DOLUM-11520 format. One line per 4 residues: number of its first residue (from 1); for each residue x, y, z of N, C-alpha, C. Coordinates in steps of 0.2 Angstrom, whole numbers, plus 5000, padded with zeros to 4 digits. Layout:
// residues N
NUM) X,Y,Z,X,Y,Z,X,Y,Z ~ ... .
This chain:
// residues 429
1) 5004,4994,5000,5000,5000,5000,5004,5006,5000 ~ 5002,5011,4997,5005,5018,4997,5001,5023,5001 ~ 5004,5026,5006,5001,5031,5009,5002,5038,5007 ~ 4997,5042,5004,4998,5048,5002,5000,5053,5007 .
5) 5005,5056,5007,5007,5061,5013,5005,5068,5012 ~ 5004,5071,5018,5002,5079,5017,5008,5083,5015 ~ 5014,5080,5015,5020,5084,5013,5021,5083,5006 ~ 5017,5087,5002,5017,5087,4995,5021,5092,4992 .
9) 5026,5091,4988,5030,5097,4985,5026,5102,4981 ~ 5027,5108,4983,5024,5113,4979,5027,5114,4973 ~ 5023,5116,4967,5025,5117,4961,5026,5125,4960 ~ 5024,5129,4965,5024,5136,4964,5031,5138,4966 .
13) 5032,5145,4964,5038,5148,4966,5038,5149,4974 ~ 5044,5150,4977,5044,5151,4984,5042,5158,4985 ~ 5036,5159,4989,5033,5165,4991,5031,5165,4998 ~ 5029,5171,5000,5025,5171,5007,5018,5168,5006 .
17) 5017,5162,5009,5011,5159,5009,5008,5158,5016 ~ 5004,5163,5018,5001,5162,5024,4996,5156,5025 ~ 4995,5154,5031,4991,5148,5032,4984,5151,5031 ~ 4980,5147,5027,4973,5150,5025,4969,5150,5032 .
21) 4969,5145,5036,4965,5145,5042,4967,5151,5047 ~ 4974,5153,5047,4976,5159,5051,4973,5165,5048 ~ 4973,5166,5041,4970,5171,5038,4963,5172,5039 ~ 4959,5167,5039,4952,5167,5041,4951,5169,5048 .
25) 4955,5167,5052,4954,5168,5059,4956,5175,5061 ~ 4961,5178,5058,4963,5185,5059,4958,5190,5057 ~ 4955,5189,5051,4950,5193,5048,4944,5193,5052 ~ 4942,5186,5054,4936,5185,5058,4937,5189,5064 .
29) 4942,5189,5068,4943,5192,5074,4942,5200,5073 ~ 4945,5203,5068,4945,5210,5066,4937,5212,5065 ~ 4934,5208,5061,4927,5210,5060,4922,5209,5067 ~ 4924,5204,5071,4920,5203,5077,4921,5209,5081 .
33) 4927,5211,5082,4929,5217,5086,4925,5223,5084 ~ 4925,5224,5077,4922,5230,5074,4914,5230,5076 ~ 4911,5224,5076,4904,5224,5078,4903,5223,5085 ~ 4908,5224,5089,4907,5224,5097,4904,5218,5099 .
37) 4905,5212,5096,4903,5206,5099,4907,5203,5104 ~ 4904,5199,5109,4909,5197,5114,4914,5192,5112 ~ 4919,5190,5115,4924,5186,5113,4921,5179,5111 ~ 4916,5177,5115,4913,5170,5113,4911,5169,5106 .
41) 4909,5174,5103,4907,5174,5096,4913,5172,5091 ~ 4919,5175,5093,4925,5173,5089,4927,5166,5091 ~ 4927,5164,5097,4929,5158,5099,4925,5152,5096 ~ 4919,5154,5095,4914,5149,5093,4915,5148,5085 .
45) 4916,5153,5082,4916,5153,5074,4923,5152,5071 ~ 4928,5152,5075,4935,5152,5073,4937,5145,5070 ~ 4934,5140,5072,4935,5133,5070,4929,5130,5068 ~ 4929,5124,5064,4923,5120,5062,4920,5117,5068 .
49) 4913,5116,5068,4910,5112,5074,4912,5105,5073 ~ 4913,5103,5067,4915,5096,5066,4920,5095,5061 ~ 4925,5091,5062,4930,5089,5057,4932,5082,5056 ~ 4931,5079,5051,4932,5072,5050,4938,5071,5045 .
53) 4943,5067,5047,4948,5065,5042,4948,5057,5041 ~ 4948,5055,5035,4947,5048,5033,4952,5046,5029 ~ 4953,5039,5029,4958,5036,5024,4954,5032,5019 ~ 4955,5032,5013,4951,5029,5008,4956,5024,5003 .
57) 4955,5018,5004,4959,5013,5000,4956,5013,4993 ~ 4960,5013,4988,4958,5013,4981,4962,5008,4977 ~ 4958,5003,4974,4962,4998,4970,4963,5002,4963 ~ 4970,5003,4962,4972,5006,4956,4972,5002,4950 .
61) 4972,5004,4944,4972,5000,4938,4978,4995,4937 ~ 4983,4997,4940,4989,4992,4940,4988,4986,4945 ~ 4983,4986,4949,4982,4981,4954,4984,4983,4961 ~ 4988,4988,4961,4990,4990,4968,4985,4994,4972 .
65) 4985,4994,4978,4980,4998,4982,4984,5004,4985 ~ 4981,5010,4984,4984,5016,4987,4979,5019,4992 ~ 4981,5022,4997,4977,5025,5002,4977,5032,5002 ~ 4972,5035,5001,4971,5043,5000,4968,5046,5006 .
69) 4971,5051,5008,4968,5055,5014,4963,5060,5011 ~ 4957,5060,5015,4952,5064,5014,4949,5068,5020 ~ 4946,5073,5019,4943,5078,5024,4936,5080,5023 ~ 4933,5081,5028,4926,5085,5028,4925,5089,5034 .
73) 4925,5096,5033,4924,5101,5038,4917,5104,5038 ~ 4914,5104,5044,4907,5107,5044,4908,5113,5049 ~ 4908,5119,5047,4909,5125,5051,4904,5126,5056 ~ 4898,5127,5053,4892,5130,5058,4886,5128,5055 .
77) 4881,5125,5058,4875,5123,5056,4869,5126,5059 ~ 4870,5132,5062,4865,5136,5066,4859,5138,5061 ~ 4861,5140,5055,4856,5143,5051,4853,5138,5046 ~ 4856,5132,5046,4853,5126,5042,4858,5121,5041 .
81) 4857,5116,5036,4862,5111,5035,4868,5114,5032 ~ 4874,5111,5032,4880,5114,5030,4881,5113,5022 ~ 4884,5117,5019,4885,5116,5011,4892,5118,5009 ~ 4895,5114,5005,4901,5115,5002,4904,5110,4998 .
85) 4909,5112,4994,4912,5108,4988,4917,5103,4991 ~ 4919,5098,4986,4924,5093,4987,4929,5095,4982 ~ 4935,5096,4984,4941,5097,4979,4946,5091,4979 ~ 4948,5089,4973,4953,5084,4972,4959,5088,4970 .
89) 4965,5088,4975,4971,5092,4973,4976,5089,4977 ~ 4982,5089,4974,4988,5086,4978,4990,5091,4984 ~ 4988,5097,4984,4990,5101,4989,4985,5103,4995 ~ 4980,5099,4995,4974,5099,5000,4977,5098,5007 .
93) 4976,5102,5011,4978,5101,5018,4971,5102,5023 ~ 4972,5099,5029,4967,5100,5034,4965,5107,5036 ~ 4970,5111,5037,4969,5118,5038,4965,5122,5032 ~ 4967,5120,5026,4964,5124,5021,4957,5122,5020 .
97) 4955,5115,5021,4948,5113,5021,4944,5117,5027 ~ 4947,5117,5033,4944,5121,5038,4942,5128,5037 ~ 4947,5132,5034,4947,5139,5032,4941,5139,5026 ~ 4941,5135,5021,4936,5135,5016,4929,5134,5019 .
101) 4929,5130,5024,4922,5129,5027,4920,5135,5030 ~ 4924,5139,5034,4922,5145,5037,4920,5150,5032 ~ 4924,5151,5026,4923,5155,5021,4916,5154,5018 ~ 4914,5147,5017,4908,5145,5015,4902,5148,5019 .
105) 4903,5147,5026,4898,5150,5031,4897,5157,5029 ~ 4902,5161,5028,4901,5168,5027,4898,5169,5021 ~ 4899,5165,5015,4896,5166,5009,4888,5165,5010 ~ 4887,5160,5014,4879,5159,5015,4876,5164,5018 .
109) 4880,5167,5023,4877,5173,5027,4876,5179,5023 ~ 4881,5181,5018,4881,5186,5014,4875,5186,5009 ~ 4874,5180,5006,4869,5179,5001,4862,5177,5004 ~ 4862,5177,5011,4856,5175,5014,4853,5168,5012 .
113) 4857,5163,5013,4855,5157,5011,4854,5153,5018 ~ 4849,5148,5018,4848,5144,5024,4853,5139,5026 ~ 4859,5140,5025,4865,5135,5026,4870,5138,5031 ~ 4874,5133,5033,4881,5135,5036,4886,5132,5031 .
117) 4892,5133,5032,4897,5131,5028,4900,5125,5029 ~ 4903,5121,5024,4906,5115,5024,4911,5115,5019 ~ 4916,5110,5019,4921,5109,5013,4924,5102,5014 ~ 4925,5099,5008,4929,5093,5008,4935,5093,5004 .
121) 4939,5088,5005,4945,5088,5000,4948,5081,5000 ~ 4951,5079,4995,4955,5073,4995,4962,5075,4992 ~ 4967,5072,4995,4974,5073,4993,4975,5068,4987 ~ 4975,5071,4981,4977,5067,4975,4978,5071,4969 .
125) 4980,5068,4964,4982,5072,4958,4977,5069,4952 ~ 4971,5071,4951,4967,5068,4946,4969,5068,4939 ~ 4974,5073,4938,4977,5073,4931,4981,5067,4930 ~ 4983,5063,4935,4987,5057,4934,4983,5051,4935 .
129) 4976,5051,4936,4972,5046,4937,4967,5044,4931 ~ 4966,5038,4931,4961,5036,4925,4954,5037,4928 ~ 4949,5037,4923,4942,5038,4925,4940,5033,4930 ~ 4942,5027,4929,4940,5021,4934,4943,5022,4941 .
133) 4949,5025,4941,4952,5026,4947,4948,5032,4951 ~ 4946,5037,4947,4943,5043,4950,4936,5041,4952 ~ 4933,5036,4949,4926,5034,4951,4927,5030,4958 ~ 4932,5025,4958,4933,5022,4964,4934,5026,4970 .
137) 4938,5031,4969,4940,5036,4974,4934,5040,4976 ~ 4930,5042,4972,4924,5046,4973,4919,5042,4977 ~ 4918,5036,4975,4913,5032,4979,4916,5030,4986 ~ 4923,5029,4987,4926,5028,4993,4925,5034,4998 .
141) 4926,5040,4995,4925,5046,4999,4918,5046,5002 ~ 4913,5045,4998,4906,5045,5001,4905,5039,5006 ~ 4908,5033,5005,4907,5028,5010,4910,5031,5017 ~ 4916,5034,5016,4919,5036,5022,4916,5042,5026 .
145) 4912,5046,5023,4909,5052,5026,4902,5051,5027 ~ 4899,5045,5024,4891,5045,5024,4888,5046,5030 ~ 4891,5045,5036,4887,5046,5042,4886,5053,5044 ~ 4889,5058,5041,4889,5065,5043,4886,5069,5037 .
149) 4884,5066,5032,4882,5070,5026,4875,5068,5024 ~ 4871,5072,5020,4864,5070,5018,4861,5077,5017 ~ 4855,5076,5013,4851,5082,5011,4849,5087,5016 ~ 4848,5084,5023,4846,5089,5028,4852,5090,5033 .
153) 4858,5087,5031,4864,5088,5036,4869,5092,5033 ~ 4872,5089,5027,4878,5092,5024,4877,5090,5017 ~ 4877,5095,5012,4876,5094,5005,4882,5096,5001 ~ 4886,5091,4999,4892,5092,4995,4891,5095,4988 .
157) 4896,5097,4984,4896,5100,4978,4902,5100,4974 ~ 4903,5101,4968,4910,5101,4965,4914,5107,4967 ~ 4921,5106,4967,4925,5111,4968,4931,5110,4963 ~ 4937,5112,4966,4943,5112,4961,4944,5104,4959 .
161) 4945,5103,4952,4946,5097,4949,4941,5092,4950 ~ 4935,5094,4952,4929,5089,4952,4924,5092,4948 ~ 4919,5088,4946,4914,5090,4941,4908,5086,4942 ~ 4903,5087,4937,4896,5084,4937,4897,5076,4937 .
165) 4902,5074,4933,4902,5066,4933,4904,5064,4940 ~ 4909,5067,4943,4911,5065,4950,4905,5065,4955 ~ 4901,5071,4954,4895,5071,4958,4890,5066,4957 ~ 4890,5064,4951,4885,5058,4949,4887,5052,4952 .
169) 4894,5050,4952,4896,5044,4956,4895,5044,4963 ~ 4896,5050,4966,4895,5051,4973,4887,5050,4975 ~ 4883,5053,4971,4876,5052,4972,4874,5045,4972 ~ 4876,5042,4967,4874,5035,4966,4877,5030,4972 .
173) 4883,5032,4974,4885,5028,4980,4881,5030,4986 ~ 4879,5036,4987,4875,5038,4993,4868,5034,4993 ~ 4865,5034,4987,4859,5031,4986,4859,5024,4987 ~ 4865,5020,4986,4865,5013,4987,4866,5012,4995 .
177) 4869,5017,4998,4870,5016,5005,4864,5017,5009 ~ 4860,5022,5007,4854,5024,5010,4848,5020,5008 ~ 4849,5017,5002,4843,5013,4999,4837,5017,4997 ~ 4838,5023,4995,4833,5027,4992,4836,5033,4988 .
181) 4832,5035,4983,4834,5040,4979,4834,5047,4982 ~ 4840,5050,4982,4840,5056,4986,4844,5062,4982 ~ 4841,5065,4977,4844,5070,4973,4847,5076,4977 ~ 4844,5077,4982,4846,5083,4986,4852,5082,4990 .
185) 4855,5076,4990,4861,5075,4994,4867,5079,4991 ~ 4867,5080,4985,4873,5083,4982,4871,5088,4976 ~ 4874,5093,4975,4873,5098,4970,4878,5098,4965 ~ 4877,5101,4959,4882,5101,4954,4881,5095,4950 .
189) 4876,5091,4950,4875,5085,4947,4873,5086,4939 ~ 4874,5081,4935,4871,5082,4928,4864,5083,4928 ~ 4861,5087,4923,4854,5088,4923,4850,5082,4923 ~ 4852,5077,4920,4849,5070,4919,4847,5067,4926 .
193) 4851,5069,4931,4851,5066,4938,4848,5071,4943 ~ 4845,5077,4940,4842,5082,4945,4846,5088,4946 ~ 4851,5089,4941,4855,5095,4942,4851,5101,4939 ~ 4854,5107,4941,4850,5113,4939,4853,5116,4933 .
197) 4849,5118,4928,4852,5122,4923,4855,5128,4926 ~ 4861,5130,4923,4865,5136,4925,4870,5135,4931 ~ 4870,5128,4933,4874,5127,4939,4882,5127,4937 ~ 4883,5124,4931,4890,5124,4929,4893,5130,4928 .
201) 4889,5135,4926,4892,5142,4925,4891,5147,4930 ~ 4888,5145,4936,4885,5149,4941,4891,5154,4944 ~ 4896,5151,4946,4902,5155,4949,4904,5160,4944 ~ 4905,5158,4938,4908,5163,4933,4902,5169,4932 .
205) 4896,5167,4931,4891,5172,4930,4891,5177,4936 ~ 4891,5174,4942,4891,5178,4948,4897,5183,4948 ~ 4903,5181,4946,4909,5185,4946,4907,5191,4940 ~ 4904,5189,4935,4903,5194,4930,4898,5199,4932 .
209) 4892,5197,4936,4887,5201,4938,4891,5206,4943 ~ 4895,5204,4947,4899,5208,4952,4903,5213,4948 ~ 4907,5211,4943,4911,5215,4939,4907,5221,4936 ~ 4901,5219,4934,4896,5224,4931,4894,5229,4936 .
213) 4893,5227,4942,4891,5232,4947,4897,5237,4949 ~ 4903,5234,4949,4909,5238,4950,4910,5243,4944 ~ 4909,5241,4938,4909,5245,4932,4904,5251,4933 ~ 4898,5249,4935,4893,5254,4936,4895,5259,4941 .
217) 4898,5257,4946,4900,5262,4952,4905,5266,4950 ~ 4910,5263,4946,4916,5267,4944,4915,5271,4937 ~ 4909,5270,4934,4907,5273,4928,4912,5271,4922 ~ 4913,5264,4922,4918,5262,4917,4913,5258,4912 .
221) 4915,5258,4906,4912,5254,4901,4915,5247,4901 ~ 4911,5242,4902,4914,5235,4902,4918,5233,4895 ~ 4915,5236,4890,4917,5235,4883,4924,5238,4882 ~ 4926,5243,4886,4933,5246,4885,4938,5244,4890 .
225) 4936,5239,4894,4940,5237,4900,4945,5231,4898 ~ 4951,5232,4900,4956,5227,4899,4957,5222,4905 ~ 4956,5216,4904,4955,5211,4909,4960,5206,4909 ~ 4963,5204,4914,4967,5198,4915,4964,5193,4920 .
229) 4964,5187,4917,4961,5181,4921,4966,5176,4923 ~ 4968,5175,4929,4973,5170,4931,4970,5164,4933 ~ 4969,5159,4928,4966,5153,4930,4961,5152,4924 ~ 4961,5146,4921,4957,5145,4915,4954,5138,4916 .
233) 4952,5136,4922,4948,5130,4923,4940,5132,4922 ~ 4936,5129,4926,4929,5130,4925,4927,5137,4925 ~ 4929,5140,4931,4927,5147,4932,4930,5152,4927 ~ 4937,5152,4927,4940,5156,4922,4939,5156,4915 .
237) 4937,5150,4912,4936,5149,4905,4929,5152,4904 ~ 4924,5150,4908,4917,5153,4906,4917,5160,4907 ~ 4921,5163,4912,4921,5170,4913,4924,5173,4907 ~ 4930,5170,4904,4933,5173,4898,4928,5173,4892 .
241) 4924,5168,4892,4920,5168,4886,4914,5173,4887 ~ 4911,5174,4893,4906,5179,4894,4909,5186,4892 ~ 4915,5187,4895,4918,5194,4894,4920,5195,4887 ~ 4922,5190,4883,4924,5191,4876,4917,5193,4872 .
245) 4912,5189,4874,4906,5190,4870,4903,5197,4871 ~ 4904,5200,4877,4901,5206,4879,4906,5212,4876 ~ 4911,5210,4873,4916,5215,4870,4921,5217,4874 ~ 4922,5215,4880,4928,5217,4885,4934,5214,4882 .
249) 4940,5217,4883,4946,5215,4880,4950,5210,4885 ~ 4950,5204,4884,4953,5199,4889,4960,5199,4886 ~ 4965,5202,4890,4972,5203,4887,4977,5198,4890 ~ 4974,5194,4895,4978,5189,4898,4974,5183,4901 .
253) 4977,5177,4901,4974,5171,4904,4980,5167,4907 ~ 4979,5163,4912,4984,5159,4915,4981,5152,4916 ~ 4985,5147,4916,4983,5140,4918,4989,5138,4923 ~ 4988,5132,4925,4993,5129,4929,5000,5129,4927 .
257) 5001,5129,4920,5008,5129,4918,5011,5136,4916 ~ 5007,5141,4915,5009,5147,4913,5004,5152,4911 ~ 5006,5158,4908,5001,5162,4906,5002,5165,4898 ~ 4996,5167,4896,4997,5170,4889,4994,5178,4889 .
261) 4998,5182,4886,4996,5189,4886,4997,5192,4880 ~ 4992,5197,4878,4992,5201,4872,4988,5207,4873 ~ 4992,5213,4873,4988,5219,4875,4983,5221,4870 ~ 4983,5218,4864,4978,5219,4859,4971,5215,4860 .
265) 4972,5210,4865,4966,5205,4866,4968,5198,4864 ~ 4966,5193,4868,4967,5186,4866,4961,5183,4862 ~ 4962,5178,4858,4957,5175,4854,4954,5170,4859 ~ 4949,5172,4863,4947,5167,4868,4943,5161,4865 .
269) 4939,5162,4860,4936,5156,4857,4941,5150,4854 ~ 4947,5153,4852,4952,5148,4850,4955,5145,4856 ~ 4956,5148,4861,4959,5145,4867,4955,5140,4870 ~ 4948,5142,4870,4943,5137,4873,4943,5131,4869 .
273) 4944,5131,4862,4944,5126,4858,4950,5121,4859 ~ 4955,5124,4861,4962,5120,4861,4964,5119,4868 ~ 4961,5120,4873,4963,5119,4880,4961,5111,4881 ~ 4965,5108,4886,4963,5101,4888,4957,5101,4893 .
277) 4956,5095,4896,4950,5095,4901,4952,5098,4907 ~ 4958,5100,4909,4960,5103,4915,4961,5111,4914 ~ 4959,5113,4908,4960,5120,4907,4967,5122,4905 ~ 4971,5118,4903,4978,5119,4901,4978,5121,4893 .
281) 4981,5127,4892,4982,5128,4885,4989,5132,4883 ~ 4992,5135,4889,4998,5139,4888,5003,5135,4885 ~ 5003,5128,4886,5009,5124,4883,5009,5123,4876 ~ 5004,5126,4873,5003,5126,4865,5007,5132,4862 .
285) 5009,5136,4866,5012,5142,4863,5019,5143,4866 ~ 5024,5146,4861,5031,5147,4863,5032,5153,4867 ~ 5027,5158,4867,5028,5164,4870,5024,5165,4876 ~ 5023,5159,4880,5020,5160,4886,5024,5163,4891 .
289) 5021,5165,4897,5025,5168,4902,5023,5165,4909 ~ 5026,5166,4914,5024,5163,4921,5018,5167,4923 ~ 5015,5163,4928,5009,5166,4931,5011,5172,4935 ~ 5016,5172,4938,5019,5178,4942,5019,5184,4937 .
293) 5022,5183,4931,5023,5189,4927,5016,5191,4924 ~ 5011,5186,4923,5005,5188,4921,5001,5192,4926 ~ 5002,5191,4933,4999,5194,4938,5001,5202,4938 ~ 5007,5203,4936,5010,5210,4936,5009,5214,4930 .
297) 5006,5211,4925,5005,5215,4919,5000,5220,4920 ~ 5001,5225,4916,4996,5231,4917,4989,5229,4914 ~ 4984,5231,4918,4977,5230,4915,4972,5234,4920 ~ 4966,5234,4918,4961,5238,4922,4958,5233,4928 .
301) 4957,5227,4926,4954,5223,4931,4958,5216,4931 ~ 4960,5214,4937,4964,5208,4938,4959,5203,4941 ~ 4958,5197,4938,4954,5192,4941,4957,5186,4943 ~ 4960,5185,4949,4963,5178,4951,4958,5173,4951 .
305) 4958,5168,4947,4953,5163,4947,4956,5156,4948 ~ 4961,5155,4951,4965,5148,4951,4965,5146,4959 ~ 4971,5148,4962,4973,5145,4968,4974,5151,4973 ~ 4974,5149,4980,4975,5154,4985,4982,5157,4985 .
309) 4983,5163,4988,4989,5166,4990,4994,5168,4984 ~ 4991,5169,4978,4995,5171,4972,4997,5179,4973 ~ 4993,5183,4976,4995,5190,4977,4997,5190,4985 ~ 5003,5192,4986,5006,5192,4992,5010,5198,4994 .
313) 5013,5198,4999,5017,5204,5001,5023,5205,4997 ~ 5025,5200,4993,5031,5201,4989,5030,5204,4982 ~ 5023,5203,4980,5022,5206,4973,5016,5211,4973 ~ 5013,5212,4979,5007,5217,4979,5009,5224,4977 .
317) 5015,5226,4978,5018,5233,4976,5018,5233,4968 ~ 5019,5227,4965,5019,5227,4958,5013,5225,4954 ~ 5008,5224,4957,5001,5223,4954,4999,5229,4951 ~ 4997,5229,4944,4996,5235,4940,4989,5235,4937 .
321) 4984,5236,4942,4977,5237,4940,4974,5241,4944 ~ 4967,5243,4943,4963,5247,4947,4959,5243,4952 ~ 4957,5237,4949,4952,5233,4953,4954,5226,4953 ~ 4953,5222,4958,4954,5215,4959,4947,5212,4961 .
325) 4945,5207,4957,4939,5203,4958,4942,5196,4960 ~ 4941,5194,4966,4943,5187,4968,4938,5182,4966 ~ 4940,5178,4961,4936,5173,4959,4938,5166,4962 ~ 4944,5166,4964,4947,5160,4967,4945,5161,4975 .
329) 4947,5156,4979,4946,5156,4986,4953,5159,4989 ~ 4953,5164,4993,4959,5166,4996,4965,5168,4992 ~ 4964,5171,4986,4970,5173,4982,4974,5178,4984 ~ 4972,5183,4988,4975,5188,4991,4976,5188,4998 .
333) 4983,5188,5001,4984,5187,5008,4983,5193,5011 ~ 4982,5193,5018,4981,5198,5022,4986,5204,5022 ~ 4992,5202,5022,4998,5207,5021,4997,5211,5014 ~ 4995,5207,5009,4995,5210,5002,4989,5215,5002 .
337) 4983,5213,5005,4978,5217,5005,4979,5224,5009 ~ 4983,5224,5014,4985,5231,5017,4989,5235,5012 ~ 4993,5232,5008,4997,5236,5003,4992,5238,4997 ~ 4988,5234,4995,4983,5236,4990,4979,5241,4992 .
341) 4976,5241,4999,4972,5247,5001,4976,5253,5001 ~ 4982,5253,5003,4986,5259,5003,4987,5262,4996 ~ 4987,5258,4991,4988,5260,4984,4981,5261,4981 ~ 4976,5261,4985,4969,5263,4982,4966,5258,4977 .
345) 4968,5252,4977,4966,5246,4973,4960,5243,4976 ~ 4954,5243,4972,4948,5240,4975,4949,5233,4975 ~ 4948,5229,4980,4948,5222,4980,4941,5219,4982 ~ 4937,5216,4978,4931,5213,4979,4932,5206,4981 .
349) 4930,5204,4988,4933,5198,4991,4929,5192,4988 ~ 4933,5186,4988,4930,5180,4986,4924,5178,4989 ~ 4923,5179,4995,4916,5177,4999,4910,5181,4996 ~ 4911,5186,4993,4906,5189,4989,4906,5188,4982 .
353) 4912,5189,4978,4912,5188,4971,4911,5181,4968 ~ 4913,5176,4972,4913,5169,4969,4907,5165,4972 ~ 4902,5169,4975,4897,5165,4979,4891,5163,4974 ~ 4892,5164,4968,4887,5162,4963,4886,5154,4963 .
357) 4891,5151,4964,4891,5144,4964,4887,5141,4970 ~ 4887,5143,4976,4883,5141,4981,4876,5143,4981 ~ 4875,5149,4978,4868,5152,4977,4864,5147,4972 ~ 4867,5145,4966,4864,5141,4962,4864,5134,4964 .
361) 4868,5132,4968,4868,5125,4972,4862,5125,4976 ~ 4861,5131,4980,4854,5131,4984,4848,5131,4979 ~ 4848,5134,4973,4843,5134,4969,4842,5126,4967 ~ 4847,5123,4966,4847,5116,4964,4844,5112,4969 .
365) 4846,5113,4975,4843,5109,4981,4836,5111,4982 ~ 4834,5117,4981,4826,5119,4981,4822,5115,4976 ~ 4825,5115,4970,4822,5111,4964,4821,5104,4966 ~ 4826,5101,4969,4826,5094,4970,4821,5092,4976 .
369) 4820,5097,4981,4815,5096,4986,4808,5097,4983 ~ 4807,5101,4979,4801,5103,4976,4799,5098,4970 ~ 4804,5095,4967,4802,5091,4961,4800,5095,4955 ~ 4802,5101,4955,4800,5106,4950,4806,5110,4948 .
373) 4807,5110,4941,4814,5113,4939,4813,5119,4935 ~ 4817,5123,4935,4817,5130,4932,4821,5130,4926 ~ 4819,5135,4922,4823,5137,4915,4829,5140,4917 ~ 4834,5140,4912,4840,5143,4914,4840,5151,4914 .
377) 4835,5153,4911,4833,5161,4911,4831,5162,4919 ~ 4827,5158,4921,4824,5159,4928,4830,5159,4933 ~ 4835,5154,4932,4840,5153,4937,4845,5159,4936 ~ 4846,5161,4930,4851,5167,4929,4848,5173,4932 .
381) 4841,5174,4931,4838,5180,4934,4838,5181,4942 ~ 4837,5175,4945,4837,5174,4952,4844,5175,4955 ~ 4849,5172,4951,4856,5173,4953,4858,5180,4953 ~ 4857,5184,4947,4859,5191,4947,4855,5195,4952 .
385) 4849,5193,4954,4846,5197,4959,4849,5196,4966 ~ 4851,5190,4967,4855,5188,4974,4862,5192,4974 ~ 4865,5191,4968,4872,5194,4968,4872,5202,4969 ~ 4867,5205,4965,4867,5212,4966,4865,5214,4973 .
389) 4860,5211,4976,4858,5213,4983,4864,5212,4988 ~ 4867,5206,4987,4873,5205,4991,4879,5210,4990 ~ 4880,5212,4984,4885,5217,4983,4883,5224,4986 ~ 4877,5226,4985,4875,5232,4988,4875,5232,4996 .
393) 4874,5226,4999,4874,5226,5006,4881,5227,5009 ~ 4886,5223,5005,4893,5223,5007,4896,5230,5006 ~ 4894,5233,5000,4897,5240,4998,4894,5245,5003 ~ 4888,5245,5005,4885,5249,5010,4888,5248,5017 .
397) 4890,5242,5019,4893,5241,5025,4900,5243,5025 ~ 4903,5243,5020,4910,5245,5019,4910,5253,5021 ~ 4905,5256,5018,4905,5264,5019,4903,5265,5026 ~ 4898,5261,5029,4896,5263,5036,4901,5262,5041 .
401) 4906,5257,5040,4911,5256,5045,4918,5259,5043 ~ 4918,5261,5037,4924,5264,5034,4930,5259,5034 ~ 4928,5253,5031,4932,5247,5030,4933,5245,5023 ~ 4938,5241,5022,4938,5238,5015,4932,5233,5014 .
405) 4931,5231,5008,4926,5226,5006,4926,5219,5009 ~ 4933,5217,5010,4934,5211,5013,4931,5211,5020 ~ 4933,5216,5024,4930,5216,5031,4923,5217,5031 ~ 4920,5221,5027,4913,5222,5026,4909,5216,5025 .
409) 4912,5211,5020,4909,5205,5019,4909,5200,5025 ~ 4915,5200,5029,4915,5197,5035,4909,5199,5040 ~ 4909,5206,5040,4904,5208,5045,4897,5206,5043 ~ 4895,5206,5036,4889,5204,5034,4888,5196,5035 .
413) 4893,5192,5034,4892,5185,5035,4892,5183,5042 ~ 4896,5186,5046,4896,5184,5053,4889,5186,5056 ~ 4886,5191,5054,4879,5194,5057,4874,5188,5058 ~ 4873,5185,5052,4868,5179,5052,4870,5173,5056 .
417) 4876,5171,5056,4879,5166,5060,4878,5167,5067 ~ 4880,5173,5069,4880,5174,5076,4873,5175,5079 ~ 4868,5178,5075,4861,5178,5077,4858,5171,5077 ~ 4859,5167,5072,4856,5160,5072,4859,5156,5078 .
421) 4865,5157,5080,4868,5154,5085,4865,5156,5092 ~ 4864,5163,5092,4861,5166,5099,4854,5163,5100 ~ 4850,5163,5094,4843,5161,5095,4842,5154,5097 ~ 4847,5150,5095,4847,5143,5097,4849,5142,5104 .
425) 4852,5147,5107,4854,5146,5114,4861,5144,5114 ~ 4865,5144,5109,4872,5141,5109,4876,5147,5111 ~ 4875,5153,5110,4878,5159,5112,4874,5163,5117 ~ 4876,5166,5122,4872,5170,5126,4876,5177,5127 .
429) 4872,5182,5124,4875,5189,5124,4869,5194,5123 .
């Protein structure tokens, strides 16, 4: 047997990479103090209520058995069942999953969903696994966590390097264990199995609607805006297509291997046609640049849509844009945000900008519970309404407390969690 270790070699350049959980807790503490909540609120929300670590043995195609480590964190279920994706990635850690679960709780509070946050992950590299191996791993994960998940407990969804097919395998495994059909157990499913129209593109559309609101506030024309998107997976690629179709100039895109940049604008349809199933296309070009170089190129709007910690204290002074829209989770470190604030660069935080995925996951769950399904136009209209309302609340909170939008988003998210916990009698204040 091979045990997959947490000590996975990073492929990224050596940079300041703050711990995601520490970042979550430090910003949480700051927001709690601004709201004059008692210390117990911070102590209760700083860690997940539940955290499960599992070992998943998987028979590989070569006949060997490998054991993969998996996690599931349930941050807070005061407002309703927990909700959050499952990521397959070689760099997944326990602390990252805990932080992501906390961020998901805040997203649900910001968007006024009847959920708390959760997150799952498996340490693996799906790019090096066959479809059969991925199916066995997906089913093994569900068997390992089945006691703490379910349509009224904790509802998983896709995340980094997982997709609707993986959700379908997980749904089928859960149905076999529970011995009844339960489409509301998981979201991001194929439409044929009860998935929602518009779910696959929901995060990208949420980012787009957020960017449109920022352009309205700044009196900028989206058509004249120069945009760099660092990340060309599900979120980044759909977003690039929408922006290209609307006439925006996408001058840079990045994938896991590098970036492409053209100040005249990239041919996004060509890149979409020629990328592989993991969003990689830069290796087809001789003039590719590094992701760090891409992040520092001049543009109007920079959209990090890949991994965490790409904007840090060592490169924040060289970021050359007016606006950052965080499509990835945690792409800007706390130290970097201080530098960007001083430089008057607007940062729209991840827990607001990329919340479209959980919003449409909620819509999917509602449709599963009702047995009544909506058109894509209905889904998009409701998503846009949610995103615009959430943006206005966070923007107004930022002005009210004279804080940046990240702190304001935390304030908005914490409010619902704290109130639900108080009403249940879990917190006394």
